C-alpha positions in Angstrom: -20.5 -1.5 -11.3 -17.4 0.3 -10.0 -15.7 -1.4 -7.1 -14.0 0.9 -4.6 -12.0 -0.2 -1.5 -11.5 2.4 1.2 -8.8 1.7 3.9 -9.4 4.4 6.4 -9.5 4.1 10.2 -11.7 7.3 10.6 -15.1 5.8 9.9 -16.7 9.3 9.6 -14.3 10.3 6.9 -14.7 7.0 5.1 -18.5 7.4 5.3 -18.2 10.9 3.8 -16.0 9.5 1.0 -18.6 6.8 0.2 -21.3 9.5 -0.1 -19.1 11.7 -2.3 -18.0 8.9 -4.6 -21.6 7.6 -4.9 -22.9 11.0 -5.9 -20.0 11.6 -8.3 -20.2 8.4 -10.2 -24.0 8.4 -10.4 -23.9 11.9 -11.8 -21.1 11.3 -14.3 -21.6 7.7 -15.3 -25.0 6.6 -13.9 -23.2 3.8 -12.1 -23.5 3.2 -8.3 -20.2 2.1 -6.8 -19.9 -0.9 -4.5 -17.7 -0.2 -1.4 -15.2 -2.5 0.5 -13.2 -1.6 3.6 -10.1 -3.8 3.6 -7.1 -3.9 1.3 -6.2 -7.6 0.9 -5.5 -10.2 -1.7 -9.1 -11.3 -1.7 -10.7 -8.0 -2.6 -7.8 -6.4 -4.6 -8.2 -8.2 -8.0 -11.8 -6.8 -8.3 -11.1 -3.2 -7.3 -11.4 -0.3 -9.7 -10.4 2.4 -7.2 -8.2 1.9 -4.2 -8.3 4.6 -1.5 -5.5 4.6 1.1 -5.0 6.9 4.0 -1.5 8.2 4.9 -0.7 9.3 8.4 1.3 12.5 9.0 5.0 11.9 8.9 4.7 8.5 7.2 7.5 7.6 4.8 5.6 6.5 1.7 6.8 3.2 0.3 5.3 -0.1 -0.5 3.3 -0.8 2.7 0.5 -2.4 0.7 1.9 -5.5 -1.1 -1.7 -6.3 -2.1 -1.4 -3.6 -4.7 0.6 -6.0 -6.8 -2.7 -7.9 -7.3 -4.7 -5.0 -8.6 -6.5 -4.7 -11.9 -4.4 -3.6 -14.9 -6.5 -0.4 -15.1 -7.2 0.8 -11.6 -6.8 4.1 -9.8 -5.0 4.5 -6.5 -6.0 7.6 -4.4 -3.9 8.5 -1.3 -5.4 10.9 1.3 -3.0 12.7 3.6 -3.5 15.2 6.5 -1.9 18.7 6.5 1.4 17.9 4.7 2.3 15.7 1.7 3.8 12.4 2.7 7.6 12.1 2.6 8.8 10.5 -0.6 11.5 7.9 -0.9 14.6 8.8 -2.9 13.5 6.7 -5.9 9.7 6.6 -5.8 8.2 3.3 -6.8 6.5 3.4 -10.2 3.0 2.7 -8.8 3.3 5.3 -6.2 4.3 7.9 -8.8 0.9 7.4 -10.3 -1.1 7.9 -7.1 -3.6 10.7 -7.0 -2.6 12.5 -3.7 -5.4 14.5 -2.1 -5.5 16.6 1.1 -8.2 15.4 3.5 -9.2 19.1 3.7 -9.9 19.5 0.0 -13.4 20.6 -1.0 -16.0 18.3 -2.6 -15.5 20.2 -5.9 -11.8 19.7 -5.8 -12.3 16.0 -5.1 -14.7 15.6 -7.9 -12.6 17.4 -10.5 -9.4 15.5 -9.7 -10.9 12.1 -9.3 -12.8 12.2 -12.5 -9.8 13.5 -14.4 -7.6 10.7 -12.9 -10.2 8.1 -13.6 -10.4 9.1 -17.2 -6.6 8.9 -17.5 -6.6 5.5 -15.9 -9.1 4.1 -18.4 -7.1 5.3 -21.4 -3.6 4.9 -19.9 -1.1 2.1 -20.2 -1.9 0.2 -17.0 0.0 -2.9 -18.2 3.3 -1.1 -17.6 2.4 -0.4 -14.0 1.4 -4.0 -13.4 4.6 -5.4 -14.9 6.7 -3.0 -12.8 4.8 -3.9 -9.6 5.0 -7.6 -10.2 8.8 -7.4 -10.5 9.2 -4.9 -7.7 12.3 -5.7 -5.6 10.8 -4.1 -2.5 8.3 -7.0 -2.3 11.1 -9.6 -2.4 13.5 -10.7 0.4 16.6 -12.9 0.1 16.5 -16.4 1.6 18.3 -15.3 4.8 16.2 -12.1 5.1 13.1 -14.3 4.7 14.2 -16.5 7.5 14.9 -13.6 9.8 11.6 -12.0 8.9 9.8 -15.2 9.7 11.4 -15.3 13.2 10.6 -11.6 13.8 7.0 -12.2 12.8 6.9 -14.9 15.5 8.3 -12.7 18.2 11.9 -13.9 18.3 14.5 -11.5 19.7 17.7 -10.7 17.8 19.7 -13.0 20.1 17.1 -15.8 19.7 17.1 -15.5 15.9 20.9 -15.7 16.0 20.8 -18.8 18.1 18.2 -20.5 15.8 20.1 -19.7 12.7 23.6 -20.3 14.2 24.9 -16.9 13.2 26.2 -13.9 15.0 23.7 -11.4 16.6 25.4 -8.6 14.7 24.7 -10.4 11.4 21.0 -10.5 12.3 21.0 -6.8 13.2 22.8 -5.9 9.9 20.3 -7.9 7.9 17.4 -6.2 9.7 19.0 -2.8 9.0 19.4 -3.6 5.3 15.8 -4.7 5.1 14.6 -1.5 6.7 16.9 0.7 4.6 15.7 -1.1 1.4 12.1 -0.5 2.4 12.8 3.1 3.7 11.3 2.2 7.1 12.6 4.0 10.1 11.2 2.2 13.2 10.5 -1.3 14.4 6.8 -0.6 14.4 6.9 0.3 10.7 9.0 -2.7 9.9 6.7 -5.2 11.7 3.7 -3.5 10.1 5.2 -4.1 6.7 6.1 -7.7 7.5 2.5 -8.4 8.7 1.0 -6.9 5.6 3.4 -8.8 3.3 2.7 -12.0 5.2 -1.1 -11.5 4.6 -0.5 -11.4 0.8 2.4 -13.8 0.3 3.0 -16.1 3.3 6.5 -15.8 4.8 7.4 -19.4 5.7 10.5 -21.6 6.2 9.1 -24.4 4.1 
């Protein structure tokens, strides 16, 4: 059994992918895939193929901390619309191994690239990717950053965080800026989305 998780908001596109993957793996390996629809720490350790959808203009960085829990030999496929996603200055090791595909690609293109990437995944050195991901600094926050992140997750304003932590508001803003810069995030919406995803995988707490 090949386990495939597809995180895609467009259910029509996701349904089409399920059909394409089912036909592909039955034809090549006589194995019917099992499909899942949420990237989280519960499903990730069992997934063989992880399919992620990138929105136009997204700055690709680690927005899926659950990837750290993936199998040693697993394939990550990223679908994008119209233009390739913007890369960070120093791409993360795991993202450099992603199979990027345009949503407009043909079934034949999809089949050829997925099968080739799957074969390379099975014979490649997945342990290197896992070790790199486990130590990834982008999944880690300093003690003070962790406290600020916790307050932000719970709806505190910059001024309220400063009062709770007994520090200057500018200090809170600077820490927030450094966290966003470290993660290559460019809006409050992206930053909060990252914190919520990180919190789902590894709880941000003050304990």
